[in-house]
C-alpha positions as CSV (number, residue, x, y, z in Angstrom):
1,M,7.2,0.7,5.7
2,S,10.8,-0.7,5.7
3,L,13.6,-0.3,3.4
4,K,16.7,-2.5,2.4
5,L,20.4,-1.7,2.0
6,L,22.4,-3.6,0.2
7,A,26.0,-2.5,-0.2
8,V,28.1,-4.1,-2.6
9,N,31.5,-4.6,-1.8
10,G,33.6,-4.9,-5.5
11,S,37.0,-6.4,-4.3
12,V,37.5,-10.0,-4.3
13,T,40.2,-9.7,-1.7
14,R,38.0,-11.7,1.4
15,H,38.0,-9.5,5.3
16,S,39.1,-6.4,3.2
17,R,39.4,-2.7,3.7
18,T,36.9,-2.1,2.1
19,G,34.2,-4.4,2.9
20,T,35.6,-2.6,6.8
21,L,34.3,0.6,4.8
22,L,31.1,-0.7,3.8
23,R,30.0,-2.3,7.2
24,T,30.8,1.0,8.6
25,V,28.6,2.5,7.0
26,L,26.1,0.1,7.4
27,D,26.4,0.3,11.0
28,G,25.6,4.1,10.8
29,A,22.8,3.2,8.9
30,A,21.3,1.4,10.6
31,K,22.2,3.2,13.7
32,A,20.0,6.1,12.1
33,H,17.0,4.3,11.2
34,P,17.0,1.2,13.3
35,E,13.5,0.1,10.9
36,I,15.6,-0.7,7.9
37,E,17.4,-4.6,6.6
38,T,20.6,-3.9,5.4
39,E,22.9,-6.2,3.9
40,L,26.5,-6.1,2.6
41,L,26.9,-8.7,-0.7
42,E,30.7,-9.7,-0.8
43,L,31.8,-10.1,-4.2
44,A,34.5,-12.7,-2.9
45,E,32.1,-14.9,-1.7
46,Y,30.5,-15.7,-5.0
47,R,31.5,-17.3,-8.3
48,L,29.8,-14.9,-10.8
49,D,29.9,-15.7,-14.9
50,F,31.5,-13.2,-17.1
51,C,28.7,-10.8,-19.1
52,D,28.6,-12.3,-22.7
53,G,25.9,-10.0,-23.3
54,R,22.5,-12.6,-23.0
55,D,19.2,-11.4,-20.9
56,P,20.5,-11.2,-17.2
57,W,17.4,-13.3,-16.2
58,A,18.7,-16.1,-18.4
59,Y,22.3,-16.4,-15.8
60,A,22.0,-18.8,-12.9
61,G,23.1,-20.0,-9.8
62,D,25.4,-17.1,-8.2
63,T,24.8,-14.7,-10.6
64,A,21.5,-14.9,-11.0
65,E,21.4,-14.8,-6.9
66,V,23.7,-11.5,-6.9
67,I,21.6,-9.6,-9.7
68,R,18.4,-10.5,-7.4
69,K,19.9,-9.1,-4.5
70,V,20.7,-6.2,-6.5
71,V,17.6,-5.9,-8.0
72,E,15.1,-6.0,-5.1
73,A,17.2,-3.8,-3.2
74,D,15.6,-0.3,-2.2
75,A,19.0,1.1,-1.9
76,L,22.3,0.3,-2.2
77,I,26.5,1.7,-1.0
78,V,28.8,0.7,-3.7
79,G,32.2,0.4,-2.6
80,T,35.5,-0.5,-4.4
81,P,39.0,-0.6,-4.6
82,V,40.7,1.8,-6.8
83,Y,43.1,-0.3,-9.5
84,R,44.4,1.6,-12.3
85,A,42.5,5.0,-11.2
86,S,39.2,2.9,-11.1
87,F,36.8,0.5,-9.9
88,T,37.6,-2.9,-9.8
89,G,37.1,-5.8,-12.9
90,A,34.5,-7.5,-10.7
91,L,32.6,-4.4,-10.0
92,K,32.3,-3.9,-13.7
93,N,31.3,-6.8,-14.5
94,L,28.3,-7.3,-12.2
95,L,27.3,-3.3,-13.5
96,D,27.2,-5.0,-17.0
97,L,25.5,-8.7,-15.7
98,I,22.5,-6.3,-14.1
99,P,19.2,-5.3,-16.3
100,N,19.5,-1.6,-17.1
101,D,16.4,-0.6,-14.6
102,A,18.2,-2.0,-11.8
103,L,19.4,1.2,-10.2
104,A,16.5,3.7,-11.0
105,G,15.4,5.7,-9.1
106,K,17.2,4.3,-6.3
107,A,19.6,6.2,-3.9
108,V,22.9,4.9,-4.0
109,G,25.6,6.2,-2.4
110,L,29.6,5.7,-3.2
111,V,32.6,4.8,-1.1
112,A,36.4,3.9,-2.3
113,T,39.5,2.5,-0.4
114,G,43.5,2.8,-2.1
115,G,46.8,3.0,-1.1
116,S,47.0,7.1,-1.0
117,D,44.6,10.4,-1.1
118,H,45.8,10.2,-5.0
119,H,42.8,8.7,-6.2
120,L,40.5,10.6,-4.2
121,L,38.7,11.5,-7.3
122,A,38.1,8.1,-8.7
123,L,34.5,7.6,-7.3
124,E,34.0,11.1,-9.0
125,Y,34.7,10.5,-12.6
126,A,35.0,6.7,-12.6
127,L,32.4,5.1,-10.7
128,R,29.8,8.0,-10.5
129,P,29.0,8.1,-14.0
130,V,28.4,4.5,-14.6
131,I,25.9,5.1,-11.7
132,S,24.1,7.9,-13.4
133,Y,23.6,5.5,-16.2
134,F,21.3,3.7,-14.6
135,R,19.6,6.4,-13.5
136,A,20.3,6.4,-9.5
137,H,20.4,9.0,-7.7
138,T,23.7,9.6,-6.0
139,V,24.4,10.9,-3.0
140,P,26.6,14.5,-3.4
141,G,29.2,13.2,-1.0
142,T,31.3,10.3,-1.1
143,V,34.0,8.6,1.0
144,Y,37.2,7.3,0.9
145,A,40.3,6.0,2.9
146,Q,43.1,5.2,2.5
147,N,45.8,2.2,4.1
148,A,46.8,5.4,6.7
149,H,43.1,5.0,7.9
150,F,43.0,1.4,8.8
151,D,45.4,-0.4,11.2
152,A,47.5,-3.6,10.7
153,G,44.2,-5.7,11.2
154,K,42.5,-3.9,8.6
155,E,39.9,-1.8,10.9
156,L,38.8,1.8,10.3
157,V,40.2,3.6,13.2
158,D,40.7,7.4,11.6
159,P,37.8,9.1,13.4
160,E,37.2,11.6,11.2
161,V,37.2,8.5,8.2
162,R,34.6,6.3,10.5
163,W,32.2,9.4,11.2
164,R,31.5,10.6,7.3
165,A,31.1,6.6,6.7
166,Q,28.5,6.7,8.8
167,Q,27.0,9.7,7.9
168,L,26.8,8.4,4.1
169,G,24.9,5.8,6.0
170,E,22.5,7.8,7.1
171,E,22.3,10.2,4.3
172,T,22.0,7.5,1.6
173,V,18.4,6.2,3.9
174,E,17.2,9.7,4.0
175,L,17.3,10.0,0.4
176,A,15.8,7.1,-0.4
177,Y,12.7,8.0,1.9
178,R,12.7,11.2,0.3
179,L,12.8,9.9,-2.8
180,R,10.0,7.5,-2.0
181,A,7.7,9.6,-0.3
182,G,8.1,12.5,-3.2
183,S,6.6,10.9,-6.2
184,G,4.6,7.5,-5.1
185,Q,6.9,6.1,-7.5
186,R,10.6,6.0,-8.4
187,L,11.6,9.4,-10.2
188,A,14.1,8.1,-12.9
189,G,14.2,10.3,-15.9
190,P,13.6,9.3,-19.0
191,P,15.7,5.8,-19.8
192,P,18.2,5.3,-22.3
193,P,18.3,4.0,-25.5
194,A,17.0,-0.1,-25.9
195,I,19.6,-2.5,-26.1
196,P,18.9,-5.4,-27.8
197,R,20.3,-8.5,-26.3
198,K,22.0,-11.4,-28.3
199,A,20.2,-14.1,-28.8
200,L,22.1,-17.7,-27.5
201,G,22.7,-20.5,-29.1
């Protein structure tokens, strides 16, 4: 049975370094597992509503489409540039919009880009805990790339980072397959307390 791997780019800049890094991850996954389907979701190409607490399925337009893509994915790679030592507001808004069980039991790989190595651990203390809240299985290793790893055209030129990115793609898919085969259903642990959605109107 095939698998859908969705990469989510939390940057709102078109042709971003984060997008380049995510494409490298997807390439690595597809080369190791040619049977899978891959897609890069660029938040810069969508006009998402700000989360206002309503039921996720009450949104329409671009917001509904993006929520659907996340829910239907079997595994994900989540990428973000690091701003103020954390992930972007656009990515936070998406995580606020999606259903609480949208990532439950899924394999999720994490990548980030930044201006220097100073933000290397932002994935660990800022993004991984939020993804874990959704009861996803994050791949233990992450990939961080800084400006010096790209050329002037925002192409990823550092060979070690390229190799690590490709490995992340491959291993995210392998984890997804193992989770699927090991249980017959997603292993996600106990759900969090129910959070009622506000009524609109």
